[in-house]
N, C-alpha and C positions, 0 to 999 in steps of 0.2 A: 436602199441607195441613199436616201436623204440622211440617215444616221451615219453612214460612211462619210458623206460629205461634211457633216457637222463635226464628226470626230477628226477628220483630216484637217479641218480648219482649226480646231482646238490644238492639235499637234503642231501645226504650222505657226500658230500664234505663240505657243510655248517655246518653240525653237527660236523664233524671232526675239522674244523677250530674253532668252538665254544668251543669244548672240549679242544683244545690246548690253546685257550685264557684263559679259566677258570683255567687250570693247571698252566699257567704262572702267573696269578693273585694270585693264592694260594701260589705259590713258593715265589713270591715277599713279600706277607704279612707274610709268615712264616719265611722269612729271616731277617726281621727287629728285632731290639733289643727292640722296643717299644711294649707295651701291646696294643692289638687292640681287641675290642669287639663291637658287634652290638646288639642293643636291639630294640624290636618292641614297639608299643604304650602302651603295658601292662607291660613294663619293663621285658619282657621275652628274654632270650638269643636266638639270631638268628645265630650269627657267632662269631668266635674268632680265633686268631692265635696261633701258637705253643708256643710263648713266654708267652702268657697268661696262657696256659695250664701248662707250666713249673713252672711259679712263683706261681700260685694258687694251683698246685697239683691236678687238676681236668681235665678230658678229655672232649672233645666236646660232646661225646655221652651222658654223664650224666648231661650236662648242657642245651643242646638244649631244648627249650620250657619251661624251668623253670624260674620263676620270681627271680630276683636277691635277693629280700628280703627273699625268701624261702631258698635259698642256703646260703646266707651271711646276716643274720639279723643284723649284726653289722653295715652295711652301712646305715641303716635307720637314725642313729644319726650323721653320718660322713659328711653329706652335699652332698653326691653323688646323692641321689635321687632328691634333689632340683635342682642340675645341669641338670639331665636327664629331669625333668619336664620343666625347662626353655628351653632346647633344643627342646623338643616336641612342644613348642609354637613358634618355629622358630628362636630362638636366638642361636648364637654360644657362648658357655660358656667356659671360661678358668679358671681353678684353678691352680695358679702358684705354690702352695706348698701344695697339697692335701696329708694328712696323711692317709694311708690305715690302718684301724683297723685290717685287716686280715693279712697283711704281715709286719706291723709295719715299713713300709718304706714310703718315701716321693716321690710324683710324680708331674710332671707338666702335668696336665690333660686337655684335650679338649673334649667337648661334641658338636658334629656337627650334625645338623638336616639333615636327608636324605629325599629328596623330590621326588615325582613322576612327571609325565609329566604335571599334572595340578598344580604343585607347592604346593601340600599338603604334609605335613610331615607324613611319614609312619614309621619312626624309627630314631634311634640315633646311630651315629658312635662315639665310645670313643677311644681316642688315649692317652696313658699315657707313659711318659718318666721318668725313675727313676732318681731323683735328690737327693737321700739320702746323698751321699758323699758330694755334694755341700752344702746341707743344714747344715750338721754337721760342715763342714769347715767354713761356715758363722757364725754359733753359736760360734765356737771356736774363730774366729776373733773378734766377738763382745765382748766376755769375755776378750780377750787379750787387746782390745782397752779400755775397762772399767778399767782394771788393770793399764794400761799405764796412763790413765787420772788421776787415784788416785795417782799413783807414781809421776806424774808431779805436782799435787796439793801439795803433801807432800814435794816435793823438793822446790817448790816455797815458802811454809810456812817456811821451814828450812832456805832458803836463806834470807827471810825477817827478821827472828829472828836473824840470824848470823850477818846480816848487821846492825841491830839495836844495837846488843851487841857490835860490833866493833866500832860503832860511839860514843857510850857512853863515853869511856875514852877521846876521842878527844874533846868532848863538855866540859869536866871538865878541 
């Protein structure tokens, strides 16, 4: 009877430690500014963090077990499903400037295969960092550079014509 009590206490302590570890992991995932979601081999939602829920306006309960293409059919043409498929084959995939058709924002997205003890892929972890502001700043910088190059070209042409016109009286 004493051994049963001791073993029960050990099991309860282990369960408590596991619960605390799970809560800590969830707090860490929910504290990040990145979007995190996990999919199984059928592209069904298995997990997501609070940032994901906030950005997409859906709670975990309504997404668990549903295929991404059922919930968001727009992703079929966006390249995300291809990235998930590649990750399920074992490849780590990076989309440096993925445009989400749902949020109309840009993300640096990673699709990371999740493997079991036998090294078989059983799911995909997706981590996406919002780079919309940086993308828009780069686009603006490219436009400004193009305008500057055109302005420099116009100035060079003006300088050539002015130089030619000023040298003409000297030649005469």
